[in-house]
Biopython code that builds the backbone (N, CA, C, O; Angstrom):
import numpy as np
from Bio.PDB.StructureBuilder import StructureBuilder

atoms = [
    (1, "MET", "N", (-118.406, 39.172, 20.146)),
    (1, "MET", "CA", (-117.696, 40.302, 20.709)),
    (1, "MET", "C", (-116.205, 39.887, 20.874)),
    (1, "MET", "O", (-115.307, 40.659, 20.539)),
    (2, "HIS", "N", (-115.974, 38.737, 21.360)),
    (2, "HIS", "CA", (-114.573, 38.246, 21.507)),
    (2, "HIS", "C", (-113.869, 38.144, 20.167)),
    (2, "HIS", "O", (-112.689, 38.477, 20.058)),
    (3, "GLU", "N", (-114.552, 37.704, 19.187)),
    (3, "GLU", "CA", (-114.002, 37.581, 17.827)),
    (3, "GLU", "C", (-113.679, 38.961, 17.292)),
    (3, "GLU", "O", (-112.616, 39.150, 16.700)),
    (4, "ALA", "N", (-114.557, 39.929, 17.480)),
    (4, "ALA", "CA", (-114.344, 41.301, 17.010)),
    (4, "ALA", "C", (-113.110, 41.848, 17.698)),
    (4, "ALA", "O", (-112.282, 42.493, 17.055)),
    (5, "HIS", "N", (-112.972, 41.606, 18.983)),
    (5, "HIS", "CA", (-111.821, 42.048, 19.760)),
    (5, "HIS", "C", (-110.537, 41.471, 19.203)),
    (5, "HIS", "O", (-109.544, 42.178, 19.030)),
    (6, "ARG", "N", (-110.569, 40.164, 18.921)),
    (6, "ARG", "CA", (-109.400, 39.504, 18.371)),
    (6, "ARG", "C", (-109.049, 40.104, 16.980)),
    (6, "ARG", "O", (-107.871, 40.335, 16.705)),
    (7, "LEU", "N", (-110.015, 40.351, 16.130)),
    (7, "LEU", "CA", (-109.731, 40.934, 14.806)),
    (7, "LEU", "C", (-109.203, 42.350, 14.942)),
    (7, "LEU", "O", (-108.314, 42.736, 14.184)),
    (8, "ILE", "N", (-109.699, 43.116, 15.849)),
    (8, "ILE", "CA", (-109.192, 44.498, 16.012)),
    (8, "ILE", "C", (-107.737, 44.463, 16.478)),
    (8, "ILE", "O", (-106.890, 45.191, 15.961)),
    (9, "ARG", "N", (-107.476, 43.648, 17.413)),
    (9, "ARG", "CA", (-106.064, 43.550, 17.924)),
    (9, "ARG", "C", (-105.118, 43.063, 16.806)),
    (9, "ARG", "O", (-103.989, 43.538, 16.681)),
    (10, "ALA", "N", (-105.602, 42.119, 16.010)),
    (10, "ALA", "CA", (-104.753, 41.617, 14.898)),
    (10, "ALA", "C", (-104.487, 42.717, 13.895)),
    (10, "ALA", "O", (-103.385, 42.834, 13.357)),
    (11, "GLU", "N", (-105.500, 43.518, 13.648)),
    (11, "GLU", "CA", (-105.392, 44.640, 12.654)),
    (11, "GLU", "C", (-104.356, 45.663, 13.228)),
    (11, "GLU", "O", (-103.505, 46.174, 12.500)),
    (12, "ALA", "N", (-104.460, 45.931, 14.517)),
    (12, "ALA", "CA", (-103.525, 46.838, 15.125)),
    (12, "ALA", "C", (-102.088, 46.368, 14.990)),
    (12, "ALA", "O", (-101.193, 47.139, 14.644)),
    (13, "ALA", "N", (-101.884, 45.072, 15.275)),
    (13, "ALA", "CA", (-100.524, 44.468, 15.181)),
    (13, "ALA", "C", (-100.035, 44.515, 13.763)),
    (13, "ALA", "O", (-98.855, 44.783, 13.533)),
    (14, "GLU", "N", (-100.928, 44.254, 12.767)),
    (14, "GLU", "CA", (-100.505, 44.289, 11.411)),
    (14, "GLU", "C", (-100.057, 45.678, 10.944)),
    (14, "GLU", "O", (-99.156, 45.819, 10.117)),
    (15, "GLN", "N", (-100.730, 46.714, 11.511)),
    (15, "GLN", "CA", (-100.401, 48.073, 11.199)),
    (15, "GLN", "C", (-99.247, 48.647, 12.011)),
    (15, "GLN", "O", (-98.826, 49.781, 11.786)),
    (16, "GLY", "N", (-98.709, 47.818, 13.008)),
    (16, "GLY", "CA", (-97.596, 48.280, 13.832)),
    (16, "GLY", "C", (-98.046, 49.080, 15.061)),
    (16, "GLY", "O", (-97.243, 49.792, 15.664)),
    (17, "PHE", "N", (-99.306, 48.968, 15.426)),
    (17, "PHE", "CA", (-99.841, 49.718, 16.610)),
    (17, "PHE", "C", (-99.995, 48.731, 17.731)),
    (17, "PHE", "O", (-100.286, 47.558, 17.497)),
    (18, "ASP", "N", (-99.795, 49.209, 18.999)),
    (18, "ASP", "CA", (-100.179, 48.389, 20.134)),
    (18, "ASP", "C", (-101.686, 48.345, 20.344)),
    (18, "ASP", "O", (-102.206, 47.313, 20.770)),
    (19, "VAL", "N", (-102.373, 49.378, 20.073)),
    (19, "VAL", "CA", (-103.825, 49.480, 20.288)),
    (19, "VAL", "C", (-104.456, 50.391, 19.203)),
    (19, "VAL", "O", (-103.875, 51.399, 18.801)),
    (20, "ILE", "N", (-105.631, 50.009, 18.761)),
    (20, "ILE", "CA", (-106.460, 50.877, 17.969)),
    (20, "ILE", "C", (-107.798, 50.970, 18.613)),
    (20, "ILE", "O", (-108.172, 50.085, 19.382)),
    (21, "GLY", "N", (-108.539, 52.007, 18.332)),
    (21, "GLY", "CA", (-109.809, 52.253, 19.066)),
    (21, "GLY", "C", (-110.968, 51.473, 18.374)),
    (21, "GLY", "O", (-110.923, 51.126, 17.194)),
    (22, "ALA", "N", (-111.980, 51.235, 19.191)),
    (22, "ALA", "CA", (-113.234, 50.654, 18.735)),
    (22, "ALA", "C", (-114.347, 51.106, 19.659)),
    (22, "ALA", "O", (-114.114, 51.449, 20.818)),
    (23, "THR", "N", (-115.558, 51.101, 19.131)),
    (23, "THR", "CA", (-116.758, 51.490, 19.900)),
    (23, "THR", "C", (-117.878, 50.497, 19.607)),
    (23, "THR", "O", (-118.121, 50.110, 18.464)),
    (24, "VAL", "N", (-118.543, 50.103, 20.682)),
    (24, "VAL", "CA", (-119.679, 49.181, 20.608)),
    (24, "VAL", "C", (-120.915, 49.986, 20.972)),
    (24, "VAL", "O", (-120.910, 50.746, 21.940)),
    (25, "VAL", "N", (-121.984, 49.812, 20.180)),
    (25, "VAL", "CA", (-123.234, 50.522, 20.422)),
    (25, "VAL", "C", (-124.382, 49.487, 20.449)),
    (25, "VAL", "O", (-124.439, 48.575, 19.624)),
    (26, "ALA", "N", (-125.265, 49.658, 21.400)),
    (26, "ALA", "CA", (-126.460, 48.740, 21.491)),
    (26, "ALA", "C", (-127.705, 49.549, 21.690)),
    (26, "ALA", "O", (-127.709, 50.545, 22.413)),
    (27, "LEU", "N", (-128.773, 49.115, 21.041)),
    (27, "LEU", "CA", (-130.106, 49.702, 21.250)),
    (27, "LEU", "C", (-130.947, 48.631, 21.979)),
    (27, "LEU", "O", (-131.119, 47.524, 21.468)),
    (28, "LEU", "N", (-131.444, 48.954, 23.120)),
    (28, "LEU", "CA", (-132.204, 48.080, 23.935)),
    (28, "LEU", "C", (-133.709, 48.498, 23.875)),
    (28, "LEU", "O", (-134.017, 49.676, 24.058)),
    (29, "LEU", "N", (-134.618, 47.569, 23.626)),
    (29, "LEU", "CA", (-136.094, 47.878, 23.545)),
    (29, "LEU", "C", (-136.827, 47.011, 24.458)),
    (29, "LEU", "O", (-136.533, 45.819, 24.548)),
    (30, "ALA", "N", (-137.834, 47.575, 25.189)),
    (30, "ALA", "CA", (-138.654, 46.763, 26.093)),
    (30, "ALA", "C", (-139.887, 47.582, 26.510)),
    (30, "ALA", "O", (-139.746, 48.696, 27.017)),
    (31, "GLU", "N", (-141.035, 47.060, 26.309)),
    (31, "GLU", "CA", (-142.327, 47.622, 26.774)),
    (31, "GLU", "C", (-142.474, 49.127, 26.583)),
    (31, "GLU", "O", (-142.769, 49.851, 27.534)),
    (32, "GLY", "N", (-142.273, 49.583, 25.386)),
    (32, "GLY", "CA", (-142.427, 51.002, 25.055)),
    (32, "GLY", "C", (-141.297, 51.909, 25.505)),
    (32, "GLY", "O", (-141.421, 53.133, 25.450)),
    (33, "HIS", "N", (-140.227, 51.336, 25.938)),
    (33, "HIS", "CA", (-139.054, 52.136, 26.334)),
    (33, "HIS", "C", (-137.862, 51.653, 25.465)),
    (33, "HIS", "O", (-137.814, 50.523, 24.979)),
    (34, "PHE", "N", (-136.911, 52.593, 25.311)),
    (34, "PHE", "CA", (-135.697, 52.148, 24.601)),
    (34, "PHE", "C", (-134.503, 52.862, 25.291)),
    (34, "PHE", "O", (-134.655, 53.898, 25.939)),
    (35, "ALA", "N", (-133.371, 52.279, 25.124)),
    (35, "ALA", "CA", (-132.121, 52.859, 25.686)),
    (35, "ALA", "C", (-131.027, 52.540, 24.670)),
    (35, "ALA", "O", (-130.946, 51.442, 24.120)),
    (36, "ALA", "N", (-130.175, 53.573, 24.447)),
    (36, "ALA", "CA", (-129.005, 53.392, 23.639)),
    (36, "ALA", "C", (-127.822, 53.466, 24.598)),
    (36, "ALA", "O", (-127.734, 54.379, 25.419)),
    (37, "ILE", "N", (-126.908, 52.492, 24.490)),
    (37, "ILE", "CA", (-125.720, 52.482, 25.312)),
    (37, "ILE", "C", (-124.522, 52.310, 24.409)),
    (37, "ILE", "O", (-124.587, 51.648, 23.373)),
    (38, "TRP", "N", (-123.429, 52.917, 24.821)),
    (38, "TRP", "CA", (-122.196, 52.773, 24.043)),
    (38, "TRP", "C", (-120.979, 52.740, 24.923)),
    (38, "TRP", "O", (-120.932, 53.346, 25.993)),
    (39, "ALA", "N", (-119.992, 52.012, 24.440)),
    (39, "ALA", "CA", (-118.766, 51.874, 25.144)),
    (39, "ALA", "C", (-117.606, 51.926, 24.163)),
    (39, "ALA", "O", (-117.707, 51.372, 23.068)),
    (40, "GLY", "N", (-116.563, 52.544, 24.510)),
    (40, "GLY", "CA", (-115.376, 52.684, 23.622)),
    (40, "GLY", "C", (-114.140, 52.104, 24.307)),
    (40, "GLY", "O", (-114.202, 51.385, 25.304)),
    (41, "THR", "N", (-112.981, 52.484, 23.677)),
    (41, "THR", "CA", (-111.741, 51.983, 24.185)),
    (41, "THR", "C", (-111.401, 52.522, 25.552)),
    (41, "THR", "O", (-110.512, 51.988, 26.215)),
    (42, "VAL", "N", (-112.088, 53.578, 26.001)),
    (42, "VAL", "CA", (-111.888, 54.067, 27.333)),
    (42, "VAL", "C", (-112.883, 53.535, 28.341)),
    (42, "VAL", "O", (-112.931, 54.010, 29.475)),
    (43, "GLY", "N", (-113.680, 52.553, 27.945)),
    (43, "GLY", "CA", (-114.724, 52.017, 28.821)),
    (43, "GLY", "C", (-116.133, 52.529, 28.470)),
    (43, "GLY", "O", (-116.387, 53.043, 27.381)),
    (44, "PHE", "N", (-117.020, 52.361, 29.439)),
    (44, "PHE", "CA", (-118.388, 52.810, 29.185)),
    (44, "PHE", "C", (-118.444, 54.304, 29.061)),
    (44, "PHE", "O", (-117.944, 55.008, 29.938)),
    (45, "THR", "N", (-119.050, 54.828, 27.978)),
    (45, "THR", "CA", (-118.975, 56.221, 27.736)),
    (45, "THR", "C", (-120.352, 56.938, 27.651)),
    (45, "THR", "O", (-120.400, 58.165, 27.561)),
    (46, "GLY", "N", (-121.435, 56.194, 27.678)),
    (46, "GLY", "CA", (-122.709, 56.912, 27.635)),
    (46, "GLY", "C", (-123.959, 56.048, 27.700)),
    (46, "GLY", "O", (-123.906, 54.831, 27.526)),
    (47, "CYS", "N", (-125.077, 56.700, 27.954)),
    (47, "CYS", "CA", (-126.325, 56.044, 27.985)),
    (47, "CYS", "C", (-127.404, 57.063, 27.740)),
    (47, "CYS", "O", (-127.284, 58.192, 28.216)),
    (48, "ALA", "N", (-128.469, 56.719, 27.011)),
    (48, "ALA", "CA", (-129.604, 57.597, 26.810)),
    (48, "ALA", "C", (-130.852, 56.749, 26.848)),
    (48, "ALA", "O", (-130.926, 55.731, 26.160)),
    (49, "THR", "N", (-131.826, 57.140, 27.629)),
    (49, "THR", "CA", (-133.102, 56.418, 27.710)),
    (49, "THR", "C", (-134.230, 57.301, 27.406)),
    (49, "THR", "O", (-134.182, 58.490, 27.722)),
    (50, "VAL", "N", (-135.300, 56.763, 26.778)),
    (50, "VAL", "CA", (-136.472, 57.517, 26.392)),
    (50, "VAL", "C", (-137.677, 56.586, 26.498)),
    (50, "VAL", "O", (-137.574, 55.400, 26.183)),
    (51, "LYS", "N", (-138.869, 57.142, 26.959)),
    (51, "LYS", "CA", (-140.088, 56.398, 26.935)),
    (51, "LYS", "C", (-140.778, 56.756, 25.635)),
    (51, "LYS", "O", (-141.053, 57.926, 25.367)),
    (52, "SER", "N", (-141.060, 55.735, 24.822)),
    (52, "SER", "CA", (-141.704, 56.001, 23.533)),
    (52, "SER", "C", (-143.151, 56.305, 23.718)),
    (52, "SER", "O", (-143.801, 55.767, 24.614)),
    (53, "ARG", "N", (-143.692, 57.210, 22.831)),
    (53, "ARG", "CA", (-145.115, 57.563, 22.880)),
    (53, "ARG", "C", (-145.835, 56.929, 21.713)),
    (53, "ARG", "O", (-146.918, 57.390, 21.354)),
    (54, "CYS", "N", (-145.275, 55.873, 21.092)),
    (54, "CYS", "CA", (-145.887, 55.219, 19.889)),
    (54, "CYS", "C", (-146.992, 54.286, 20.312)),
    (54, "CYS", "O", (-147.622, 53.651, 19.466)),
]
sb = StructureBuilder()
sb.init_structure("model")
sb.init_model(0)
sb.init_chain("A")
sb.init_seg("    ")
for serial, (resi, resn, name, xyz) in enumerate(atoms, 1):
    if name == "N":
        sb.init_residue(resn, " ", resi, " ")
    sb.init_atom(name, np.array(xyz, "f"), 0.0, 1.0, " ", f" {name:<3s}", serial, name[0])
structure = sb.get_structure()
């Protein structure tokens, strides 16, 4: 994650921007449940949880 942050900032600097946006998404699985979480350049932006019936 730190390396990705470094690369994004380097890309922004190369393009002449102070900041460019990025989003991180994770899918968490445990005991028949799953949750999707995401965060962007403005911080934590969402969460969804569901109990699987599989």
